C-alpha positions in Angstrom: -31.1 27.9 56.7 -29.2 24.6 56.5 -27.6 23.1 59.5 -24.1 21.9 59.4 -23.6 18.1 59.7 -22.6 16.8 63.1 -19.1 15.3 63.7 -19.0 11.6 64.0 -17.9 11.6 67.6 -20.7 13.9 68.7 -23.2 11.9 66.6 -22.2 8.7 68.5 -22.4 10.5 71.8 -25.9 11.9 71.1 -27.2 8.6 69.7 -26.0 6.8 72.9 -27.5 9.5 75.1 -30.8 9.1 73.3 -30.7 5.3 73.6 -29.9 5.5 77.3 -32.6 8.2 77.7 -30.1 10.7 79.0 -28.8 8.4 81.7 -25.0 8.9 81.2 -23.3 9.2 84.6 -20.1 11.3 84.8 -17.0 9.1 85.3 -18.9 5.8 84.6 -18.2 3.5 81.6 -21.2 3.2 79.3 -22.3 -0.4 78.6 -25.0 -0.9 75.9 -27.4 -3.8 75.7 -27.7 -5.5 72.3 -31.0 -3.7 71.8 -29.5 -0.3 72.7 -26.5 -1.0 70.4 -28.9 -1.8 67.5 -30.8 1.4 68.2 -27.6 3.5 68.2 -26.4 1.9 65.0 -29.8 2.5 63.3 -29.7 6.2 64.3 -26.1 6.6 63.0 -26.9 4.8 59.8 -29.9 7.1 59.2 -27.8 10.1 60.0 -25.2 9.2 57.4 -27.8 8.4 54.8 -29.5 11.8 55.4 -26.1 13.6 55.4 -26.6 14.8 59.0 -23.3 13.3 60.1 -20.0 14.3 58.5 -18.5 11.8 56.1 -15.7 12.8 53.7 -16.7 12.7 50.1 -14.4 9.8 48.9 -15.2 7.0 46.5 -14.9 4.5 49.4 -17.4 6.5 51.5 -19.8 6.8 48.5 -19.7 3.0 48.3 -20.6 2.8 52.0 -23.7 5.0 51.4 -24.8 2.8 48.5 -24.2 -0.6 50.2 -26.2 -1.2 53.4 -23.8 -4.0 54.5 -20.7 -1.8 54.1 -22.4 1.0 56.0 -23.5 -1.3 58.8 -20.0 -2.6 59.2 -18.6 1.0 59.2 -21.1 2.2 61.8 -20.4 -0.8 64.1 -16.7 0.0 64.1 -17.4 3.7 64.5 -19.5 3.0 67.6 -16.9 0.7 69.1 -14.1 3.2 68.4 -16.0 6.1 70.1 -17.0 4.0 73.1 -13.3 3.5 73.8 -12.1 6.9 72.7 -14.7 9.4 74.1 -13.9 10.2 77.8 -17.6 10.9 78.4 -18.4 7.3 77.5 -15.3 5.2 78.6 -15.3 6.0 82.3 -12.1 8.0 82.1 -13.6 11.4 82.1 -12.1 14.0 84.4 -14.0 14.7 87.6 -15.4 18.2 87.8 -13.5 19.0 91.0 -10.1 17.9 89.6 -7.6 20.7 89.1 -5.8 20.9 85.8 -2.1 21.9 86.3 -1.0 25.0 84.4 1.1 24.2 81.3 4.9 24.6 81.8 6.6 26.8 79.3 9.6 25.1 77.7 12.7 27.2 77.1 14.3 26.6 73.7 17.7 25.0 73.9 19.2 27.7 71.7 18.4 30.4 74.4 19.7 28.4 77.3 21.6 30.5 79.9 24.5 28.0 79.8 24.9 28.3 76.0 24.7 32.1 76.2 27.4 32.2 78.8 29.6 29.9 76.7 29.2 32.3 73.7 30.1 35.3 75.8 33.2 33.5 77.1 34.2 32.4 73.6 33.9 35.9 72.3 36.0 37.3 75.2 38.7 34.6 74.6 38.8 35.3 70.9 39.5 39.1 71.5 42.5 38.3 73.7 
């Protein structure tokens, strides 16, 4: 049985979690030392090379897999991106006790009561 490759975002999170030995606090921004950053980048690079992390099959991505310098640059940018983007890592995660408001249903403009009333009045006026 083959396992499916991990998404890039999840791979970054797991690599950071491993580098920090599981010490990721809810609602706290993750700051990596140079040593931890190097460890995360090495883990991600190995994951891409072993095809354990999703990478679209494009000519540019094939070049990254063949050229260590290109892959290193890509992984560094990927790490920076997910440190900013992932709410589990950037300190903007939602506290567990926060209540999420229910979504508000939008009424399409075409079925507005005012428009319906206008149509009825126009129909009555045209019959007179």
